[in-house]
C-alpha positions, 0 to 999 in steps of 0.5 A: 449398247442398246437400252435398258429395260425398265427394270434393269433401270430401275435397279441401277437408280436404285443403287445409285441412290443407296450409294449416294444415301451412304456416302451423305451419311458417312460425310455427316457422321465425319463432320458430326465427329470432328466437330465434338469439343476436345477432352479436358487435358485434366483429364489425362492428369495420370499421363507419363511426365504429367505431375500431380496438381496440388491440392490446396486447402482454405487457410484457416483464421486466427479467430478459428484456429484459436477456437480449434487449438487445445488449450495447454495441460497447467502443471502444477508448480511447487508451492513458493515459500514467501520470502521472509521479510524482516522485521520493523524496527521496534519503536523505543518504548515510551518512558514508564510513569514514576509514582510512590511515596518520597520527598520533593528532595528525592525526586530531585535528586533523579535529575530527570525532567518530570510533571508529577501530581502530588499530595503532602502527606502531613495530615492536610492531604494538600494536593497539586501539581510539581514541575522538575527540569535542570535541578530546579522545582516548581509547586502549584498547590491547591491552596493557591501557592506557589513555590519555585526553588531555582537552586540558590532561592525559594520564591513563594507567593499566593497566585493572584497577589502582587507581593511574595517571600523569596528565601535562600536555601542555605540560611532557612529551613525547609520548615519556613516554606510550610510556614508561609503555606508551601511545603518542606522539600523534605516532607513526605509526599505520594507522587505519580510523575510523567516525562514532560517537555521542558518549559523553562520559562515557569521556573522564572518568578513572575515579574507582577510580583515583589519578592521580599527577603525575609531571612533577615539577611 
C-alpha cells in the first residue's frame, strides 16, 4: 500500500469517528432503555387469567348507620276497648236514724240497741237521753233525774244524791215513776234515735246510791 493522501486520510478518520459516535449513542440508548423501572403489575390487571381486584368500601359506624336509617312508618293500631273492671263491692249501708212519736215501751219492743234524744209530751216538755239494749233502758233527764229499768225493777235517783228508790215493775204503775220526777214508760214521747255500741255498765245502778223500796212490799 502506498501512503494515503491527506484528503483520503481525513475522509477515513471522519468515517471511523462517525461510526464510534453512532455506537456510543446506541449503547447509551440501550442502557437508558433497559435501566427504566418496569410497569406495575396492576397496569396489566386486564390480562387473561387475572382476577379483578375486589373494591372494598369503608365500614359505616353504627352511629352513622342509625342516622342514615329511615324510621319505620308507624302503623295505626285499632283502638283497644278498655277492660272493664269489676265494680267495687258496695259498702253496707249504715243503719238509718229512727225518729217519731211513741212511748218508751214502744222503743223497748223494737229490741234494738239505740241511743235516743227524747222529749216528754205532757206539757212540761222535759228532755233527756235514753239508751236501750238487751231489754233494758236508762233515761237521763235534763232535771237531773235518772231511771234504770232492768226488766224486773225501776231504779230512780237524782244525780249527785246518795239515796234513791227501787220499785218492782210488776207491782207498781209507771205513774209512780212520774211522781218521783221521772216519766211513765207508757207516756207519749217524741224521739230521735241512732244505733250505738252497747256499754252494759250504764244499766247497773250506781254503787254510791242507797236504793229504798217504796212499794210497801
